C-alpha positions in Angstrom: -16.9 -24.7 -33.4 -15.6 -28.4 -34.4 -16.4 -29.6 -37.6 -18.3 -32.1 -36.0 -20.1 -29.9 -34.3 -21.0 -28.4 -37.5 -21.7 -31.4 -39.6 -24.5 -32.1 -36.8 -26.0 -28.6 -36.8 -26.2 -29.2 -40.8 -28.1 -32.7 -40.5 -24.9 -33.7 -43.1 -23.9 -36.9 -44.1 -20.3 -37.9 -44.9 -19.0 -38.3 -48.5 -15.5 -37.7 -47.5 -14.9 -37.9 -43.7 -12.8 -35.6 -42.1 -10.0 -37.8 -40.2 -10.6 -35.7 -37.0 -13.8 -34.2 -36.5 -12.1 -32.0 -33.9 -10.5 -30.0 -36.3 -11.8 -25.8 -35.6 -13.6 -24.0 -37.8 -13.4 -20.7 -37.5 -15.8 -19.0 -40.2 -18.5 -19.9 -42.6 -18.6 -18.7 -46.1 -21.2 -19.8 -48.7 -21.0 -19.5 -52.6 -21.3 -21.2 -55.9 -19.0 -19.2 -57.6 -15.4 -20.5 -56.7 -13.9 -17.1 -57.8 -15.8 -15.2 -55.0 -14.4 -18.0 -52.7 -10.8 -17.6 -54.3 -11.2 -13.5 -53.4 -13.0 -13.6 -50.4 -12.8 -16.7 -48.8 -10.3 -17.4 -46.1 -8.3 -20.4 -44.3 -10.3 -22.5 -41.9 -13.5 -21.7 -42.7 -16.4 -24.2 -44.0 -17.4 -24.0 -47.6 -21.3 -24.4 -48.0 -22.3 -24.6 -51.4 -24.5 -25.8 -54.3 -21.8 -26.3 -57.1 -21.3 -30.3 -56.8 -18.1 -30.5 -58.8 -14.3 -31.2 -58.3 -14.0 -27.6 -59.1 -15.3 -26.8 -55.5 -12.9 -29.5 -53.7 -10.1 -27.5 -56.1 -10.7 -24.5 -54.7 -11.5 -25.4 -51.0 -7.5 -27.0 -51.1 -6.2 -24.0 -52.6 -7.4 -21.9 -50.2 -7.0 -24.4 -47.0 -10.4 -24.5 -46.2 -11.7 -27.0 -43.5 -14.5 -29.1 -45.3 -16.9 -28.3 -48.1 -20.4 -29.1 -47.4 -23.1 -29.5 -50.6 -26.6 -28.4 -50.2 -29.9 -29.3 -51.5 -29.2 -33.1 -51.1 -27.4 -32.4 -54.7 -25.9 -35.7 -56.3 -21.9 -36.2 -55.6 -20.2 -37.7 -58.7 -17.7 -39.8 -58.3 -14.9 -37.3 -59.5 -15.8 -34.9 -56.7 -15.0 -38.1 -54.2 -11.8 -38.7 -55.6 -10.5 -35.4 -55.8 -11.7 -34.8 -52.7 -9.5 -37.8 -51.2 -6.7 -37.0 -53.4 -6.5 -33.0 -51.7 -7.5 -34.3 -48.3 -10.7 -32.5 -48.2 -13.4 -33.3 -46.3 -16.7 -33.2 -48.2 -20.1 -33.6 -46.5 -24.1 -33.4 -47.8 -27.1 -31.4 -46.8 -30.7 -31.7 -47.7 -30.6 -28.0 -46.3 -30.8 -25.2 -48.5 -27.9 -22.7 -48.7 -30.3 -20.1 -46.6 -31.4 -22.9 -43.9 -27.6 -24.1 -43.5 -26.2 -20.7 -43.0 -29.0 -19.5 -40.6 -28.4 -22.6 -38.4 -24.9 -22.3 -38.5 -24.9 -18.9 -37.4 -27.4 -19.8 -34.6 -25.1 -22.4 -33.1 -22.5 -19.3 -33.0 -20.6 -20.1 -36.2 -19.8 -16.4 -37.6 -20.0 -15.5 -41.5 -16.6 -13.9 -42.9 -16.5 -10.0 -44.4 -14.3 -8.3 -45.9 -12.0 -6.4 -43.8 -14.1 -8.1 -40.8 -12.9 -10.4 -38.3 -15.3 -13.1 -37.2 -16.1 -13.3 -33.4 
C-alpha cells in the first residue's frame, strides 16, 4: 500500500506532508508506548498513535518508519511539527480512533506486524 492510499483510507490531513506519497508502507504498528515501538516496530511501517508529542517523531525516525498518524483529532503542537520537519518524518492527523484506523487499514489490505511473523 502506498502512503497516499493509507492517508486516504484514514481520512487523514497532512500536518507535515511526505515529499513522496508513493512511498510503500509495508505494515502497520499501533502503540502509544514508544518503548513498544522501539521493541516491536519494523522499518517501513506506519505508526498509528495517540501520542501527539515529539517523542513519537523521534521514535519514528530511529525506527525508520514511513510516517506517523495521530489519532482522535488530537491537537498537534509546534514542537512536534518542528521535530518532524527536522527528522524528515511525515505526520498526519485523523479524527478516527486507533481501533477504527487499524480496522480500516486492515480492510484495505495493510497487514499488522507481529513479532516473528512476516506480513502478507
